[in-house]
C-alpha positions as CSV (number, residue, x, y, z in Angstrom):
1,M,-74.1,-104.1,23.9
2,S,-74.5,-102.4,27.3
3,T,-74.2,-103.8,30.8
4,T,-76.9,-102.7,33.1
5,V,-76.3,-102.4,36.9
6,D,-79.2,-102.1,39.2
7,G,-78.3,-100.1,42.4
8,V,-75.0,-99.7,44.1
9,E,-75.1,-103.4,45.2
10,G,-75.0,-104.6,41.6
11,F,-71.4,-103.5,41.1
12,S,-69.8,-106.0,43.6
13,Q,-70.5,-109.0,41.3
14,L,-68.9,-107.3,38.3
15,V,-65.3,-107.0,39.6
16,G,-63.0,-108.4,36.8
17,T,-65.8,-108.3,34.3
18,H,-65.3,-106.8,30.8
19,L,-68.3,-104.7,30.1
20,G,-68.0,-104.5,26.4
21,F,-67.1,-101.9,23.7
22,S,-68.6,-98.6,22.6
23,D,-69.5,-97.8,19.1
24,W,-66.7,-96.4,16.9
25,V,-66.4,-92.6,16.8
26,H,-64.8,-90.6,14.0
27,I,-62.1,-88.2,15.1
28,D,-62.1,-85.3,12.6
29,Q,-60.1,-82.1,12.5
30,E,-63.2,-80.1,13.5
31,R,-63.5,-82.0,16.8
32,V,-59.8,-81.5,17.4
33,D,-60.0,-77.8,16.6
34,L,-63.0,-77.3,18.9
35,F,-61.2,-79.0,21.7
36,A,-58.1,-76.8,21.1
37,D,-60.4,-73.7,21.3
38,A,-62.1,-75.0,24.5
39,T,-58.8,-75.7,26.3
40,G,-56.5,-73.1,24.7
41,D,-54.1,-75.9,23.6
42,H,-53.4,-74.9,19.9
43,Q,-50.1,-76.9,19.6
44,W,-49.3,-77.3,15.9
45,I,-49.3,-81.2,16.1
46,H,-53.0,-80.9,16.7
47,V,-54.3,-77.9,14.7
48,D,-51.9,-77.3,11.8
49,P,-52.5,-80.2,9.3
50,E,-49.9,-79.0,6.8
51,R,-47.1,-78.6,9.4
52,A,-48.1,-81.8,11.1
53,K,-47.5,-83.7,7.9
54,G,-43.8,-83.1,8.5
55,G,-44.1,-84.0,12.2
56,P,-43.4,-87.3,14.0
57,F,-46.8,-88.8,13.2
58,G,-47.2,-87.8,9.5
59,G,-50.3,-85.7,10.2
60,P,-52.3,-84.1,13.0
61,I,-53.2,-86.1,16.1
62,A,-55.9,-85.6,18.7
63,H,-55.0,-84.3,22.1
64,G,-54.6,-87.0,24.6
65,Y,-57.1,-85.3,26.9
66,L,-59.6,-85.1,24.1
67,T,-59.4,-88.8,23.9
68,L,-59.8,-89.1,27.7
69,S,-62.7,-86.6,27.6
70,L,-64.7,-89.0,25.5
71,A,-64.9,-91.5,28.3
72,P,-68.2,-90.4,29.8
73,V,-70.1,-90.4,26.5
74,L,-68.5,-93.6,25.3
75,L,-68.9,-95.3,28.7
76,G,-72.6,-94.5,28.6
77,Q,-72.8,-96.9,25.6
78,V,-71.2,-99.7,27.6
79,L,-72.6,-99.2,31.1
80,T,-76.1,-98.2,32.3
81,V,-76.6,-97.7,36.0
82,Q,-80.1,-97.8,37.4
83,G,-81.5,-97.4,40.9
84,V,-79.1,-94.8,42.1
85,S,-79.8,-91.1,42.8
86,F,-76.7,-89.9,41.0
87,G,-73.2,-90.7,39.9
88,V,-70.1,-88.5,39.8
89,N,-66.7,-88.7,38.1
90,Y,-64.4,-89.0,41.1
91,G,-61.1,-88.8,39.2
92,C,-58.3,-90.9,37.7
93,N,-55.8,-93.1,39.4
94,K,-53.6,-93.6,36.3
95,V,-53.7,-92.4,32.7
96,R,-51.3,-93.2,29.9
97,F,-51.3,-92.4,26.2
98,P,-49.2,-95.2,24.5
99,A,-50.1,-94.3,20.9
100,P,-51.5,-91.3,19.0
101,V,-55.1,-90.9,17.7
102,P,-54.6,-89.7,14.1
103,V,-57.1,-87.2,12.8
104,G,-59.4,-89.1,10.5
105,S,-59.3,-92.3,12.5
106,T,-62.0,-94.0,14.4
107,L,-61.8,-94.7,18.1
108,R,-63.7,-96.9,20.6
109,L,-63.7,-97.6,24.3
110,G,-63.6,-100.9,26.1
111,A,-64.2,-101.0,29.9
112,E,-63.7,-103.5,32.7
113,V,-64.7,-103.2,36.4
114,G,-61.4,-103.1,38.3
115,G,-62.6,-102.6,41.8
116,V,-65.5,-101.8,44.0
117,E,-65.6,-100.4,47.5
118,L,-68.4,-99.1,49.7
119,V,-68.3,-95.4,50.6
120,E,-70.7,-93.5,52.8
121,G,-74.0,-93.5,51.0
122,G,-72.9,-95.5,48.0
123,V,-70.1,-97.2,46.1
124,Q,-66.8,-96.3,44.5
125,V,-66.1,-98.1,41.3
126,S,-62.7,-98.2,39.5
127,L,-63.0,-98.8,35.8
128,E,-60.1,-99.9,33.5
129,L,-60.7,-98.1,30.3
130,T,-58.9,-98.8,27.0
131,F,-59.3,-96.5,24.0
132,E,-58.3,-98.1,20.7
133,V,-57.9,-96.8,17.2
134,R,-59.3,-99.2,14.6
135,D,-56.5,-101.4,13.2
136,A,-53.8,-99.9,15.6
137,T,-51.4,-102.3,17.3
138,K,-51.3,-100.4,20.6
139,P,-54.1,-98.7,22.6
140,S,-54.2,-94.9,22.4
141,C,-55.2,-94.4,26.0
142,V,-55.4,-96.6,29.0
143,A,-56.9,-95.1,32.1
144,Q,-58.1,-96.2,35.5
145,V,-61.0,-93.9,36.2
146,V,-63.0,-93.7,39.4
147,Y,-66.8,-93.0,39.6
148,R,-69.0,-92.8,42.7
149,Y,-72.6,-93.8,42.6
150,Y,-75.0,-92.9,45.5
151,R,-78.2,-94.5,46.7
């Protein structure tokens, strides 16, 4: 289920509102390897399944920043913004990776509107994102991300 916001004014009434959850996405080794190639981060814990079996997580895990990089696409399943000329990712205030994302697991995103403030020509929205692996006891990533939407 997606929450639809109409125009920059529509955000102010959503502070503290949980927007919902994305679909589950499968994290496979191919995705991890492609991310490693794109970033140059070929650390064995991510890209060497055999060696990773003997590592601290019993197998390969996704990069933390791979998890975070899924925010825009998964957030698009949770939040639809209409009546604006454009939106931009303005950055992150805080990001933590409390638990790994094992290769072969499924992951989803939950989002809550943490804060809204007017900026010249639009609105700045802080979103509290939580990425969770199915059946895990702790979230894999918690992040406060900031987007700006302009009239």
